[in-house]
C-alpha positions as CSV (number, residue, x, y, z in Angstrom):
1,M,-32.4,28.8,-6.4
2,E,-33.0,25.5,-4.6
3,M,-31.4,23.6,-7.5
4,L,-28.3,25.8,-7.2
5,K,-28.0,25.0,-3.5
6,F,-28.5,21.3,-4.2
7,G,-25.9,21.4,-6.9
8,K,-23.3,23.1,-4.6
9,L,-24.0,20.6,-1.8
10,T,-23.7,17.7,-4.2
11,A,-20.4,19.0,-5.5
12,L,-19.1,19.6,-2.0
13,A,-20.1,16.0,-0.9
14,L,-18.5,14.5,-4.0
15,T,-15.3,16.5,-3.4
16,L,-15.1,15.3,0.2
17,A,-15.8,11.7,-0.8
18,I,-13.0,11.8,-3.4
19,A,-10.5,13.4,-1.0
20,A,-11.3,10.8,1.6
21,G,-10.9,8.0,-0.9
22,C,-7.6,9.3,-2.2
23,S,-5.8,9.2,1.1
24,S,-2.9,6.9,1.2
25,K,-0.8,5.1,3.9
26,G,2.9,5.5,4.0
27,G,4.9,8.0,1.8
28,D,7.5,10.6,3.1
29,N,5.7,11.2,6.3
30,A,5.1,7.6,7.4
31,G,5.2,7.5,11.2
32,E,5.0,11.2,11.7
33,G,1.9,11.8,13.9
34,A,0.6,8.4,12.8
35,I,-2.3,6.9,14.7
36,D,-2.2,3.1,15.2
37,P,-5.6,1.9,14.0
38,N,-5.2,-1.2,16.2
39,A,-4.4,0.8,19.4
40,G,-6.8,-0.1,22.3
41,Y,-7.7,-3.6,21.0
42,N,-6.8,-6.7,22.9
43,A,-5.6,-10.0,21.3
44,N,-9.2,-11.1,20.8
45,G,-10.0,-8.1,18.6
46,N,-12.3,-6.5,21.2
47,G,-12.0,-2.8,21.9
48,S,-11.9,-1.6,25.4
49,G,-14.9,0.6,24.9
50,L,-15.0,4.1,26.3
51,D,-11.5,3.9,27.7
52,S,-10.2,3.2,24.1
53,S,-12.2,6.1,22.7
54,M,-10.9,8.5,25.3
55,A,-7.3,7.2,24.7
56,D,-7.7,7.7,21.0
57,E,-9.0,11.2,21.6
58,A,-6.1,12.0,23.9
59,A,-3.6,10.7,21.3
60,L,-5.3,12.9,18.6
61,R,-5.3,15.9,21.0
62,A,-1.5,15.5,21.4
63,I,-1.0,16.0,17.7
64,T,-0.3,19.7,17.2
65,T,1.8,19.5,14.1
66,F,0.2,19.0,10.7
67,Y,2.4,18.1,7.7
68,F,2.0,19.1,4.0
69,A,3.2,17.7,0.7
70,Y,6.0,19.6,-1.1
71,D,4.9,23.0,-2.5
72,S,1.3,22.4,-1.3
73,S,-1.1,24.0,1.1
74,D,-3.7,21.1,0.8
75,L,-4.6,19.7,4.1
76,L,-3.9,16.0,4.3
77,P,-6.8,13.7,5.2
78,E,-4.9,12.1,8.0
79,A,-4.6,15.5,9.8
80,M,-8.4,16.0,9.9
81,R,-9.1,13.5,12.7
82,A,-6.8,15.4,15.0
83,L,-8.1,18.7,13.9
84,D,-11.7,17.5,14.7
85,V,-10.6,16.9,18.3
86,H,-9.0,20.3,18.5
87,A,-12.1,21.9,17.0
88,K,-14.3,20.2,19.6
89,D,-12.0,21.5,22.4
90,L,-11.8,25.0,21.0
91,K,-15.6,25.3,20.7
92,A,-16.0,24.0,24.2
93,D,-13.4,26.3,26.0
94,G,-13.3,29.3,23.7
95,S,-9.5,29.5,23.9
96,R,-7.4,31.1,21.2
97,V,-4.6,29.4,19.2
98,V,-1.9,30.5,16.8
99,L,-1.5,28.5,13.6
100,Q,2.2,28.8,12.6
101,G,2.8,28.0,9.0
102,H,6.3,26.7,7.9
103,T,8.0,25.6,4.7
104,D,11.2,23.8,3.9
105,Q,14.3,25.8,2.8
106,R,13.7,25.6,-0.9
107,G,12.4,28.7,-2.7
108,T,12.6,32.4,-2.1
109,R,11.8,34.0,1.2
110,E,8.8,35.8,-0.2
111,Y,7.4,32.6,-1.8
112,N,7.9,30.6,1.4
113,M,6.2,33.3,3.5
114,A,3.2,33.2,1.2
115,L,3.2,29.3,1.2
116,G,3.4,29.2,5.0
117,E,0.5,31.6,5.2
118,R,-1.6,29.5,2.8
119,R,-0.9,26.4,4.9
120,G,-2.0,28.2,8.1
121,M,-5.1,29.4,6.3
122,A,-5.9,25.8,5.2
123,V,-5.9,24.7,8.8
124,Q,-7.9,27.8,9.9
125,R,-10.5,27.1,7.1
126,Y,-10.9,23.5,8.3
127,L,-11.4,24.5,11.9
128,V,-13.9,27.2,11.0
129,L,-15.8,24.7,8.9
130,Q,-16.0,22.5,12.1
131,G,-17.6,25.4,14.0
132,V,-14.6,27.2,15.6
133,S,-14.9,31.0,15.7
134,P,-12.4,32.7,13.4
135,A,-11.8,35.1,16.3
136,Q,-10.1,32.2,18.1
137,L,-7.6,31.6,15.4
138,E,-4.5,33.6,14.4
139,V,-2.4,32.6,11.4
140,V,1.3,33.5,11.4
141,S,3.7,32.5,8.6
142,Y,7.4,31.9,9.4
143,G,8.2,30.6,5.9
144,K,11.6,28.9,6.0
145,E,12.8,31.0,9.0
146,R,12.2,28.4,11.8
147,L,13.2,25.0,10.5
148,A,12.3,21.9,12.6
149,A,15.1,19.9,10.9
150,T,18.2,21.4,9.2
151,G,19.2,18.5,6.9
152,T,18.9,18.8,3.1
153,D,17.6,15.2,2.7
154,E,13.9,14.7,1.9
155,D,13.0,13.4,5.4
156,S,14.4,16.6,7.0
157,M,12.6,18.8,4.5
158,A,9.3,17.0,5.0
159,Q,9.5,17.8,8.7
160,N,9.7,21.5,7.9
161,R,6.5,21.5,5.7
162,R,4.1,22.0,8.5
163,V,1.6,24.0,10.6
164,N,2.0,24.1,14.3
165,L,-1.1,24.6,16.5
166,V,0.1,26.6,19.5
167,K,-2.2,27.3,22.5
């Protein structure tokens, strides 16, 4: 029994390590919700301490839209830092949020409704793993019904593949 638990924990740790190592910079969504890793540092390379940490947390808290790759409901590693801050806030104040899943305009209405729900559920799962009560989270899928951008180019469609966290 203990070996089975150890094996599961090892597999989970390995999966998380691989996911963290596979994250990339750039791509379709470069600049969308990006956090400047050099923000809060002066020319000498020194951080401004607690003020910088609070500013970083405030910047992450301001991110309420989480983007997804085409035809995917896998949460991108860059979204996890902002979701960690939201999880901390939700655990502290007990408020409820709605996770609105969206897709681009490709595919059938039924497929996109299901994909939007899977995306919302991916964010919900992550927040619950961070200690947020499932009772605080509601998932709603809008599929392709509420586009953020109406263009048919890849940049516009990438803006539509998202989950909005609404308080």
